[in-house]
TORNUVO-5002 format. One record per residue (C-alpha): residue number from 1; x, y, z; residue in three letters; chain. Coordinates in Angstrom, 1 decimal, always signed. Example, Ala and Ser with C-alpha at 12.3 -4.5 7.8 and 13.67 -1.06 7.14 Angstrom:
2
  num    east   north      up  residu  chaine
    1   +12.3    -4.5    +7.8     ala       A
    2   +13.7    -1.1    +7.1     ser       A
***
This chain:
492
  num    east   north      up  residu  chaine
    1   -27.4   +70.0  -174.0     met       A
    2   -28.6   +66.9  -175.9     arg       A
    3   -25.0   +66.1  -176.9     asn       A
    4   -24.0   +66.6  -173.2     glu       A
    5   -26.6   +64.1  -172.0     arg       A
    6   -25.6   +61.5  -174.6     ile       A
    7   -21.9   +61.9  -173.8     gly       A
    8   -22.5   +61.5  -170.1     met       A
    9   -24.7   +58.5  -170.7     ala       A
   10   -21.9   +56.8  -172.7     gln       A
   11   -19.2   +57.6  -170.1     gly       A
   12   -16.9   +60.2  -171.6     val       A
   13   -13.2   +60.7  -170.8     arg       A
   14   -12.2   +62.5  -167.6     gly       A
   15   -11.2   +65.7  -169.4     asp       A
   16   -14.8   +66.5  -170.5     met       A
   17   -16.2   +69.9  -171.1     leu       A
   18   -19.5   +69.8  -169.2     phe       A
   19   -20.7   +68.1  -166.1     ala       A
   20   -23.9   +66.1  -166.2     ala       A
   21   -27.1   +68.0  -165.7     pro       A
   22   -29.0   +67.6  -162.4     trp       A
   23   -31.5   +64.8  -162.4     ser       A
   24   -34.8   +65.0  -160.5     ala       A
   25   -33.6   +62.2  -158.2     leu       A
   26   -30.5   +64.2  -157.3     glu       A
   27   -32.6   +67.3  -156.6     gln       A
   28   -34.9   +65.3  -154.3     cys       A
   29   -32.0   +63.9  -152.4     leu       A
   30   -30.6   +67.4  -151.9     leu       A
   31   -34.0   +68.4  -150.5     val       A
   32   -33.8   +65.4  -148.1     ala       A
   33   -30.4   +66.5  -146.8     ile       A
   34   -31.8   +70.1  -146.2     cys       A
   35   -34.8   +68.8  -144.4     leu       A
   36   -32.8   +66.4  -142.2     ala       A
   37   -30.4   +69.2  -141.3     thr       A
   38   -33.2   +71.5  -140.3     leu       A
   39   -34.7   +68.8  -138.2     phe       A
   40   -31.5   +68.1  -136.3     phe       A
   41   -30.9   +71.8  -135.9     thr       A
   42   -34.2   +72.3  -134.1     leu       A
   43   -34.7   +68.8  -132.5     ala       A
   44   -31.2   +68.3  -131.0     thr       A
   45   -31.1   +69.8  -127.4     pro       A
   46   -28.5   +72.5  -126.8     pro       A
   47   -24.9   +71.3  -126.5     phe       A
   48   -25.7   +67.7  -127.5     gln       A
   49   -23.2   +67.6  -130.4     ala       A
   50   -19.6   +66.8  -129.6     pro       A
   51   -17.8   +69.8  -128.0     asp       A
   52   -20.7   +72.1  -129.0     glu       A
   53   -20.3   +74.0  -125.7     asn       A
   54   -16.7   +75.0  -126.5     gln       A
   55   -17.6   +75.8  -130.1     his       A
   56   -20.4   +78.0  -128.9     tyr       A
   57   -18.1   +79.9  -126.6     met       A
   58   -15.6   +80.5  -129.4     lys       A
   59   -18.4   +81.8  -131.7     ala       A
   60   -19.6   +84.0  -128.9     leu       A
   61   -16.1   +85.5  -128.5     leu       A
   62   -16.0   +86.2  -132.2     leu       A
   63   -19.5   +87.8  -132.1     ser       A
   64   -18.3   +90.2  -129.4     glu       A
   65   -15.4   +91.3  -131.5     gly       A
   66   -12.7   +89.0  -130.0     gly       A
   67   -10.4   +86.8  -132.1     val       A
   68    -7.7   +85.5  -129.8     leu       A
   69    -8.2   +83.8  -126.4     thr       A
   70    -6.4   +84.9  -123.2     thr       A
   71    -4.9   +83.0  -120.3     gln       A
   72    -6.3   +83.3  -116.8     his       A
   73    -3.9   +81.4  -114.6     gly       A
   74    -3.8   +78.0  -116.1     glu       A
   75    -7.2   +78.5  -117.8     ala       A
   76    -7.5   +79.4  -121.5     ile       A
   77   -10.6   +81.2  -122.8     gly       A
   78   -12.2   +84.6  -122.5     ala       A
   79   -14.5   +86.8  -120.4     ala       A
   80   -18.0   +86.3  -121.8     leu       A
   81   -21.6   +87.2  -120.8     leu       A
   82   -22.7   +85.1  -117.8     arg       A
   83   -26.2   +84.8  -119.3     ala       A
   84   -24.7   +83.2  -122.4     ala       A
   85   -22.3   +80.9  -120.5     ile       A
   86   -24.9   +79.7  -118.1     asp       A
   87   -26.8   +78.2  -121.0     leu       A
   88   -24.3   +75.4  -120.7     his       A
   89   -23.0   +75.7  -117.2     ala       A
   90   -26.4   +75.7  -115.6     val       A
   91   -29.2   +75.0  -118.0     asp       A
   92   -27.8   +72.3  -120.3     phe       A
   93   -24.6   +70.9  -118.7     pro       A
   94   -22.9   +68.0  -120.4     thr       A
   95   -21.0   +66.8  -117.3     asp       A
   96   -23.9   +64.9  -115.7     val       A
   97   -24.3   +61.6  -113.8     pro       A
   98   -24.7   +58.4  -115.8     ala       A
   99   -28.4   +58.3  -115.2     thr       A
  100   -31.3   +58.6  -117.6     val       A
  101   -31.6   +62.1  -119.0     arg       A
  102   -34.6   +63.4  -120.9     arg       A
  103   -35.2   +66.9  -122.2     phe       A
  104   -38.6   +68.6  -122.2     asp       A
  105   -40.1   +72.0  -123.2     ala       A
  106   -40.0   +73.1  -119.5     thr       A
  107   -36.2   +73.2  -119.6     lys       A
  108   -36.2   +75.3  -122.7     leu       A
  109   -38.8   +77.7  -121.3     gly       A
  110   -36.9   +78.2  -118.1     his       A
  111   -33.7   +78.9  -120.0     ser       A
  112   -35.5   +81.3  -122.4     trp       A
  113   -36.5   +83.5  -119.5     asn       A
  114   -33.4   +83.3  -117.3     ala       A
  115   -31.2   +86.0  -118.8     asp       A
  116   -32.3   +88.8  -116.4     ala       A
  117   -31.1   +86.9  -113.4     ser       A
  118   -27.6   +86.4  -114.8     arg       A
  119   -25.9   +89.8  -115.1     pro       A
  120   -22.3   +90.5  -115.8     gly       A
  121   -19.5   +88.5  -117.3     thr       A
  122   -17.6   +85.3  -116.3     val       A
  123   -14.3   +83.8  -117.6     phe       A
  124   -15.1   +80.8  -119.8     ala       A
  125   -12.7   +78.1  -120.6     glu       A
  126   -12.4   +76.5  -124.1     phe       A
  127    -8.8   +75.3  -124.5     pro       A
  128    -9.7   +72.6  -127.0     asn       A
  129   -10.6   +75.1  -129.7     val       A
  130    -8.4   +78.0  -128.6     ala       A
  131    -6.1   +77.8  -131.7     ser       A
  132    -8.9   +77.3  -134.3     tyr       A
  133    -9.2   +80.0  -136.9     ala       A
  134   -12.1   +82.5  -136.7     pro       A
  135   -13.3   +81.6  -140.2     thr       A
  136   -14.6   +78.4  -138.7     leu       A
  137   -16.9   +80.3  -136.4     tyr       A
  138   -18.0   +83.2  -138.6     ala       A
  139   -21.3   +81.6  -139.6     pro       A
  140   -22.2   +80.8  -135.9     gly       A
  141   -21.1   +84.2  -134.8     ala       A
  142   -23.2   +85.9  -137.5     ala       A
  143   -26.2   +83.9  -136.3     gly       A
  144   -25.6   +85.1  -132.7     leu       A
  145   -25.5   +88.7  -133.9     leu       A
  146   -28.7   +88.2  -135.9     ile       A
  147   -30.4   +86.8  -132.8     gly       A
  148   -29.1   +89.8  -130.8     asp       A
  149   -30.5   +92.2  -133.5     ala       A
  150   -33.9   +90.5  -133.3     leu       A
  151   -33.9   +90.9  -129.5     gly       A
  152   -33.9   +87.2  -128.8     leu       A
  153   -32.7   +85.9  -125.4     pro       A
  154   -29.5   +83.9  -125.2     gln       A
  155   -31.2   +80.6  -126.0     leu       A
  156   -32.8   +82.1  -129.1     gly       A
  157   -29.5   +83.5  -130.2     arg       A
  158   -28.0   +80.0  -129.7     phe       A
  159   -30.5   +78.5  -132.1     tyr       A
  160   -30.1   +81.4  -134.5     ala       A
  161   -26.3   +80.6  -134.6     gly       A
  162   -27.1   +77.0  -135.3     arg       A
  163   -29.5   +77.9  -138.2     ile       A
  164   -27.0   +80.2  -139.9     val       A
  165   -24.2   +77.7  -139.4     asn       A
  166   -26.4   +75.0  -141.1     ala       A
  167   -27.4   +77.3  -143.9     leu       A
  168   -23.8   +78.1  -144.7     val       A
  169   -22.8   +74.4  -144.7     ala       A
  170   -25.7   +73.6  -147.1     leu       A
  171   -24.8   +76.5  -149.3     ala       A
  172   -21.2   +75.2  -149.5     leu       A
  173   -22.5   +71.7  -150.2     leu       A
  174   -24.7   +73.0  -153.1     ile       A
  175   -21.9   +75.0  -154.5     ala       A
  176   -19.6   +71.9  -154.4     ala       A
  177   -22.3   +69.7  -156.1     leu       A
  178   -22.8   +72.3  -158.8     arg       A
  179   -19.0   +72.7  -159.5     leu       A
  180   -18.2   +69.0  -159.3     leu       A
  181   -17.5   +67.8  -162.8     pro       A
  182   -18.4   +64.2  -162.1     phe       A
  183   -19.2   +61.8  -159.2     gly       A
  184   -22.1   +63.8  -157.8     arg       A
  185   -23.6   +60.6  -156.3     met       A
  186   -20.5   +60.0  -154.3     ala       A
  187   -20.7   +63.4  -152.7     met       A
  188   -24.5   +63.1  -152.1     leu       A
  189   -23.9   +59.7  -150.6     gly       A
  190   -21.6   +61.2  -148.0     thr       A
  191   -23.9   +64.1  -147.3     ala       A
  192   -26.9   +61.7  -146.8     leu       A
  193   -25.2   +60.0  -143.8     leu       A
  194   -27.0   +61.1  -140.7     pro       A
  195   -23.7   +62.3  -139.1     thr       A
  196   -23.4   +65.0  -141.7     phe       A
  197   -26.8   +66.6  -141.1     ala       A
  198   -26.4   +66.2  -137.3     tyr       A
  199   -23.0   +67.9  -137.2     gln       A
  200   -23.8   +70.8  -139.5     ile       A
  201   -27.1   +71.4  -137.7     gly       A
  202   -25.1   +72.3  -134.6     ser       A
  203   -22.7   +75.1  -133.6     met       A
  204   -19.9   +72.8  -134.6     ser       A
  205   -17.2   +74.1  -137.1     pro       A
  206   -17.8   +70.8  -138.9     asp       A
  207   -20.3   +72.9  -140.9     ala       A
  208   -17.4   +74.9  -142.4     val       A
  209   -14.9   +72.0  -142.4     ile       A
  210   -17.1   +69.6  -144.3     asn       A
  211   -18.5   +72.3  -146.6     gly       A
  212   -15.0   +73.6  -147.5     met       A
  213   -13.7   +70.1  -147.8     gly       A
  214   -16.4   +69.3  -150.4     phe       A
  215   -15.9   +72.6  -152.1     leu       A
  216   -12.1   +72.4  -152.2     gly       A
  217   -12.3   +68.9  -153.7     leu       A
  218   -14.9   +69.9  -156.3     ala       A
  219   -12.8   +72.9  -157.4     leu       A
  220    -9.6   +70.9  -157.6     ala       A
  221   -11.3   +68.3  -159.8     leu       A
  222   -12.9   +71.0  -161.9     arg       A
  223    -9.6   +72.7  -162.5     val       A
  224    -7.8   +69.4  -163.1     gly       A
  225   -10.4   +67.8  -165.5     phe       A
  226   -12.2   +70.8  -167.0     met       A
  227    -9.6   +73.6  -166.8     asp       A
  228   -12.2   +75.8  -165.1     arg       A
  229   -12.6   +77.3  -161.7     gly       A
  230    -9.1   +78.5  -161.1     ser       A
  231   -10.1   +81.7  -159.3     ala       A
  232   -12.4   +79.8  -157.0     gly       A
  233    -9.6   +77.3  -156.3     leu       A
  234    -7.2   +80.0  -155.3     val       A
  235    -9.8   +81.6  -153.0     leu       A
  236   -10.9   +78.2  -151.5     ala       A
  237    -7.5   +76.9  -150.7     ala       A
  238    -6.7   +79.3  -147.8     pro       A
  239   -10.2   +78.8  -146.4     leu       A
  240    -9.8   +75.1  -146.5     leu       A
  241    -6.4   +75.2  -144.8     ala       A
  242    -7.8   +77.5  -142.1     leu       A
  243   -10.7   +75.1  -141.6     ala       A
  244    -8.4   +72.2  -140.9     lys       A
  245    -4.9   +72.1  -142.4     gly       A
  246    -4.9   +68.3  -142.7     val       A
  247    -7.6   +68.5  -145.4     tyr       A
  248    -5.6   +70.8  -147.7     leu       A
  249    -4.0   +67.8  -149.5     pro       A
  250    -7.4   +66.8  -150.7     leu       A
  251    -6.8   +69.3  -153.5     met       A
  252    -4.1   +67.0  -154.8     ala       A
  253    -7.0   +64.9  -156.3     ala       A
  254    -7.0   +67.4  -159.1     gly       A
  255    -3.4   +66.9  -160.0     leu       A
  256    -2.7   +65.5  -163.5     arg       A
  257    +0.4   +65.3  -165.6     trp       A
  258    +0.3   +68.2  -168.1     pro       A
  259    -1.6   +67.2  -171.2     gln       A
  260    +0.1   +69.7  -173.5     tyr       A
  261    +3.0   +72.1  -173.5     arg       A
  262    +1.2   +75.1  -171.9     arg       A
  263    -1.0   +73.1  -169.6     asp       A
  264    -0.8   +74.9  -166.3     met       A
  265    -3.4   +73.1  -164.4     arg       A
  266    -1.0   +71.0  -162.3     met       A
  267    +0.9   +74.1  -161.3     trp       A
  268    -2.3   +76.0  -160.5     leu       A
  269    -3.4   +73.3  -158.1     val       A
  270    +0.0   +73.1  -156.5     leu       A
  271    +0.1   +76.9  -156.2     gly       A
  272    -3.3   +77.0  -154.6     ala       A
  273    -2.2   +74.4  -152.1     met       A
  274    +1.0   +76.4  -151.3     ala       A
  275    -1.1   +79.5  -150.7     leu       A
  276    -3.3   +77.5  -148.4     gly       A
  277    -0.3   +76.2  -146.5     ala       A
  278    +1.0   +79.8  -146.2     ala       A
  279    -2.4   +81.0  -144.8     ala       A
  280    -2.3   +78.2  -142.2     phe       A
  281    +1.2   +79.0  -141.1     ile       A
  282    +0.4   +82.7  -141.0     gly       A
  283    -2.6   +82.1  -138.7     trp       A
  284    -0.6   +79.9  -136.4     met       A
  285    +2.0   +82.6  -136.1     lys       A
  286    -0.5   +85.3  -135.6     tyr       A
  287    -2.4   +83.4  -132.9     ser       A
  288    +0.8   +82.9  -131.0     gly       A
  289    +1.9   +79.5  -132.3     gly       A
  290    +1.5   +77.9  -128.9     ser       A
  291    -0.4   +74.7  -128.3     gln       A
  292    -3.1   +74.7  -125.7     ala       A
  293    -2.9   +71.6  -123.5     leu       A
  294    -6.1   +70.2  -122.1     tyr       A
  295    -7.3   +67.2  -120.0     his       A
  296    -8.7   +64.1  -121.6     ile       A
  297   -10.0   +60.8  -120.4     met       A
  298    -7.5   +58.1  -121.5     ser       A
  299    -9.3   +55.4  -123.5     arg       A
  300    -6.8   +52.9  -122.2     lys       A
  301    -6.7   +53.6  -118.5     thr       A
  302    -9.9   +55.7  -118.0     gly       A
  303    -7.8   +58.3  -116.1     glu       A
  304    -7.9   +62.0  -116.7     ser       A
  305    -4.6   +62.9  -118.3     val       A
  306    -3.1   +66.0  -119.9     leu       A
  307    -2.4   +66.0  -123.7     thr       A
  308    +1.2   +65.9  -124.7     ala       A
  309    +3.2   +68.9  -126.0     pro       A
  310    +3.4   +68.7  -129.8     leu       A
  311    +7.2   +68.9  -129.8     ala       A
  312    +7.5   +66.0  -127.4     asp       A
  313    +5.1   +63.8  -129.5     gln       A
  314    +6.9   +64.8  -132.7     leu       A
  315   +10.2   +63.7  -131.1     ala       A
  316    +8.6   +60.3  -130.4     val       A
  317    +7.7   +59.9  -134.1     ile       A
  318   +11.1   +61.1  -135.4     leu       A
  319   +13.0   +58.9  -132.9     asn       A
  320   +11.2   +55.8  -133.9     asp       A
  321    +9.3   +56.1  -137.2     pro       A
  322    +8.7   +52.4  -137.5     val       A
  323    +7.4   +52.3  -134.0     gly       A
  324    +4.9   +55.0  -134.9     tyr       A
  325    +3.8   +53.1  -137.9     val       A
  326    +3.0   +50.2  -135.6     arg       A
  327    +1.1   +52.6  -133.3     ile       A
  328    -0.8   +54.0  -136.2     leu       A
  329    -1.7   +50.6  -137.7     thr       A
  330    -2.8   +49.1  -134.4     ser       A
  331    -4.9   +52.1  -133.5     ser       A
  332    -6.7   +52.2  -136.8     val       A
  333    -7.4   +48.4  -136.7     ile       A
  334    -8.7   +48.7  -133.1     glu       A
  335   -10.8   +51.7  -133.7     arg       A
  336   -12.1   +50.9  -137.2     ala       A
  337   -15.5   +49.6  -135.9     pro       A
  338   -16.0   +52.7  -133.9     val       A
  339   -15.1   +54.9  -136.8     tyr       A
  340   -17.7   +53.0  -138.9     ala       A
  341   -20.5   +53.6  -136.4     leu       A
  342   -19.6   +57.2  -135.9     gln       A
  343   -19.3   +58.1  -139.6     ile       A
  344   -22.9   +56.8  -140.1     val       A
  345   -24.5   +58.3  -137.0     gly       A
  346   -24.0   +58.3  -133.3     arg       A
  347   -25.7   +61.2  -131.4     phe       A
  348   -25.4   +63.0  -128.1     gly       A
  349   -21.6   +63.2  -127.7     trp       A
  350   -21.5   +59.7  -129.2     asn       A
  351   -23.7   +58.2  -126.5     ala       A
  352   -26.7   +57.3  -128.7     ile       A
  353   -26.4   +54.5  -131.2     leu       A
  354   -28.9   +54.1  -133.9     leu       A
  355   -30.8   +50.8  -134.2     pro       A
  356   -28.2   +48.3  -135.3     leu       A
  357   -30.1   +47.6  -138.5     ile       A
  358   -29.4   +51.2  -139.6     ala       A
  359   -25.6   +50.5  -140.0     tyr       A
  360   -25.9   +47.7  -142.6     pro       A
  361   -28.5   +49.9  -144.3     leu       A
  362   -25.9   +52.7  -144.5     ala       A
  363   -23.5   +50.2  -146.0     ala       A
  364   -26.1   +49.3  -148.7     val       A
  365   -26.7   +53.1  -149.3     met       A
  366   -23.0   +53.7  -149.8     leu       A
  367   -22.6   +50.7  -152.0     ala       A
  368   -25.5   +51.9  -154.1     ala       A
  369   -23.9   +55.3  -154.3     ala       A
  370   -20.7   +53.7  -155.7     ile       A
  371   -22.7   +51.7  -158.2     leu       A
  372   -24.5   +54.8  -159.3     ser       A
  373   -21.4   +55.6  -161.4     gly       A
  374   -18.8   +58.2  -161.7     ala       A
  375   -20.3   +59.7  -164.9     glu       A
  376   -17.0   +59.6  -166.7     ala       A
  377   -14.2   +57.1  -167.6     arg       A
  378   -11.0   +56.8  -165.6     phe       A
  379    -8.1   +54.4  -165.7     gly       A
  380    -6.8   +52.4  -162.8     gly       A
  381    -3.9   +54.7  -162.2     ala       A
  382    -6.2   +57.7  -161.7     gln       A
  383    -8.3   +55.7  -159.3     arg       A
  384    -5.3   +54.5  -157.3     leu       A
  385    -4.0   +58.1  -157.1     trp       A
  386    -7.4   +59.2  -155.6     trp       A
  387    -7.2   +56.4  -153.0     leu       A
  388    -3.6   +57.4  -152.2     ala       A
  389    -4.7   +61.0  -151.6     val       A
  390    -7.5   +59.9  -149.4     ala       A
  391    -5.3   +57.5  -147.5     gly       A
  392    -2.6   +60.2  -147.1     gly       A
  393    -5.2   +62.6  -145.6     val       A
  394    -6.4   +59.9  -143.3     ala       A
  395    -2.9   +59.3  -142.0     val       A
  396    -2.5   +63.1  -141.5     leu       A
  397    -5.7   +63.1  -139.4     ile       A
  398    -4.5   +60.3  -137.2     glu       A
  399    -1.0   +61.9  -136.9     thr       A
  400    -2.5   +65.3  -135.9     ala       A
  401    -4.5   +63.6  -133.2     met       A
  402    -1.4   +61.8  -131.9     tyr       A
  403    +0.5   +65.1  -131.8     leu       A
  404    -2.1   +67.2  -130.2     thr       A
  405    -4.8   +65.0  -128.5     gly       A
  406    -3.0   +62.0  -127.0     thr       A
  407    -1.2   +61.5  -123.7     pro       A
  408    +2.6   +61.9  -123.8     pro       A
  409    +4.4   +59.0  -125.3     gly       A
  410    +1.3   +56.9  -125.7     ala       A
  411    +1.3   +53.7  -127.7     asp       A
  412    -2.1   +54.5  -129.1     phe       A
  413    -3.9   +57.4  -130.8     ile       A
  414    -6.6   +59.2  -128.9     gln       A
  415    -9.5   +61.4  -129.9     gly       A
  416   -10.0   +60.5  -133.6     thr       A
  417   -13.7   +60.3  -134.5     gln       A
  418   -15.4   +58.8  -137.5     gly       A
  419   -16.8   +62.2  -138.6     arg       A
  420   -13.3   +63.5  -139.2     tyr       A
  421   -13.3   +61.3  -142.4     phe       A
  422   -16.4   +62.8  -143.9     leu       A
  423   -14.5   +65.2  -146.2     pro       A
  424   -12.4   +62.2  -147.5     ile       A
  425   -15.3   +59.9  -148.2     leu       A
  426   -16.5   +61.4  -151.5     pro       A
  427   -13.1   +60.8  -153.1     leu       A
  428   -13.0   +57.2  -151.9     val       A
  429   -16.5   +56.5  -153.2     leu       A
  430   -15.6   +58.2  -156.5     leu       A
  431   -12.4   +56.1  -156.9     ala       A
  432   -14.5   +52.9  -156.4     leu       A
  433   -17.3   +53.9  -158.8     ser       A
  434   -17.7   +52.3  -162.2     pro       A
  435   -17.8   +54.5  -165.3     asp       A
  436   -21.6   +54.2  -165.6     arg       A
  437   -24.4   +53.5  -163.2     ala       A
  438   -25.5   +49.9  -162.6     val       A
  439   -29.1   +49.4  -163.4     arg       A
  440   -31.3   +50.0  -160.4     gly       A
  441   -28.5   +51.3  -158.3     ala       A
  442   -29.8   +54.9  -158.1     arg       A
  443   -33.3   +53.8  -157.1     thr       A
  444   -31.8   +51.6  -154.3     leu       A
  445   -29.5   +54.5  -153.3     phe       A
  446   -32.4   +57.0  -152.9     ala       A
  447   -34.7   +54.5  -151.1     ala       A
  448   -32.0   +53.4  -148.6     ser       A
  449   -30.8   +57.0  -148.0     ala       A
  450   -34.3   +58.3  -147.2     cys       A
  451   -35.0   +55.4  -145.0     leu       A
  452   -31.7   +55.9  -143.1     leu       A
  453   -32.5   +59.5  -142.5     leu       A
  454   -36.0   +58.7  -141.2     leu       A
  455   -34.6   +56.1  -138.8     ile       A
  456   -32.0   +58.6  -137.6     ala       A
  457   -34.5   +61.4  -137.1     ala       A
  458   -36.9   +59.1  -135.1     ala       A
  459   -34.0   +57.7  -133.0     ser       A
  460   -32.7   +61.2  -132.1     ala       A
  461   -36.2   +62.5  -131.2     tyr       A
  462   -37.1   +59.4  -129.2     asp       A
  463   -33.7   +59.4  -127.3     ser       A
  464   -33.6   +63.1  -126.5     phe       A
  465   -37.3   +63.9  -125.9     trp       A
  466   -39.3   +60.8  -125.2     val       A
  467   -37.5   +58.0  -123.4     his       A
  468   -34.2   +59.7  -122.5     gly       A
  469   -30.6   +58.4  -122.6     phe       A
  470   -27.5   +58.1  -120.6     val       A
  471   -24.2   +59.8  -121.3     thr       A
  472   -22.2   +56.6  -121.0     ser       A
  473   -21.8   +54.3  -124.0     asp       A
  474   -24.3   +51.5  -124.3     gly       A
  475   -23.6   +47.9  -125.4     met       A
  476   -25.9   +45.7  -127.4     pro       A
  477   -27.9   +43.4  -125.1     pro       A
  478   -27.3   +39.7  -125.4     his       A
  479   -30.8   +38.7  -124.3     asp       A
  480   -32.8   +40.7  -127.0     ser       A
  481   -31.2   +40.9  -130.4     val       A
  482   -34.5   +42.2  -131.8     thr       A
  483   -34.5   +45.3  -129.5     arg       A
  484   -30.9   +46.1  -130.5     ala       A
  485   -31.7   +45.8  -134.2     leu       A
  486   -34.9   +47.8  -134.2     leu       A
  487   -34.5   +50.4  -131.3     leu       A
  488   -31.9   +53.1  -130.6     pro       A
  489   -29.5   +52.2  -127.8     ser       A
  490   -31.3   +54.1  -125.0     pro       A
  491   -34.2   +51.6  -125.5     arg       A
  492   -32.1   +48.5  -125.2     trp       A
***
């Protein structure tokens, strides 16, 4: 162990034998992530995470033994318990007027006791997530079943689903941190962003997506640089592909040219990725392979429009690849500020901004995470490869949204959110990290991260339960910069 500590302190080569031991600071930061997640799990009102209503219905279907959705006229969904569906449809709707909305305990109490007056089943629509794999919803469904076994009402089961979903995400995060051969601060820096705790503390499949993204990356690096974890990599690749196929290429971060004649690590990583791709294709074929179209609000015109059929959008790209590159470039440039805000923290279906001072604080935290060091030495070519992998996955994310979540033939990309880039961020931070920590960087990292989480927790609680918020996006006031800097957007 002493030799290990000395080796890590001096910045050993990438193909080392042991990862750095956990420091007390890293353990404390992990506790902070767990506490923040628990807080958001309990403090966020029902269905106040993006698309949580649809994710809840998909988990509910799985908890009742269903896997595939059905079509009822033009509607895509399933017949589910009315008492469960009315949690969203009646008690906590998201389609509300743009007036101040504040939650209180009375709403929860009424919903807790309303099940008996809501017998039977009703057809529930959730086309946005119809094609998602059941593995994404297994933790939430397990929580719903646990709540049912405990005799809880539907609202109690909902919160049980959230808790189990969060615990699974935290378990995947801890496993990834333990398996990661280097760059632990880069992954902790990503997990300490308020968006991470907020999303995994809901019924969102982001719990599994982010967790598997981190775990898949950690295992790929472990195989590529330590020649360990091959069995875990083979098991993780299909789960990562089923979580979101666009994240499967993250495993390419572990690709390295063979170091000796019988070095099979590169082929092992490629084989695992091929297995993941086969699992993804197999699920799409089993689930019918058809795309569920749904209505969206165009961010250009503000009108309600139907998403484009995948084949038609793919034809647009293939007919004019250069034109699509222009669309991609202009959309990313236009939306980059939005992505930056969302990846740090924006709550309540993206309606609640943190105090503006929180966003430069997050930039300081991420910069300090980078300066905390990679704990190993890497050349420029290796770092460029990691950035290329991250960039490639980002392009896949944008392209997937253009194919499946954008109006037909649009000259822009619709629906991409900053949180989609969370699984990529650890690799970017790692690629930018120096070999060894800069003096004072880790202290600054921990202090800024904890302050950021406290600001986020206070902002969410105040906006949801004290002063209320509106569902439409707010803009910083011109007459009071101080309020915008120090208060969440509902207080502007």
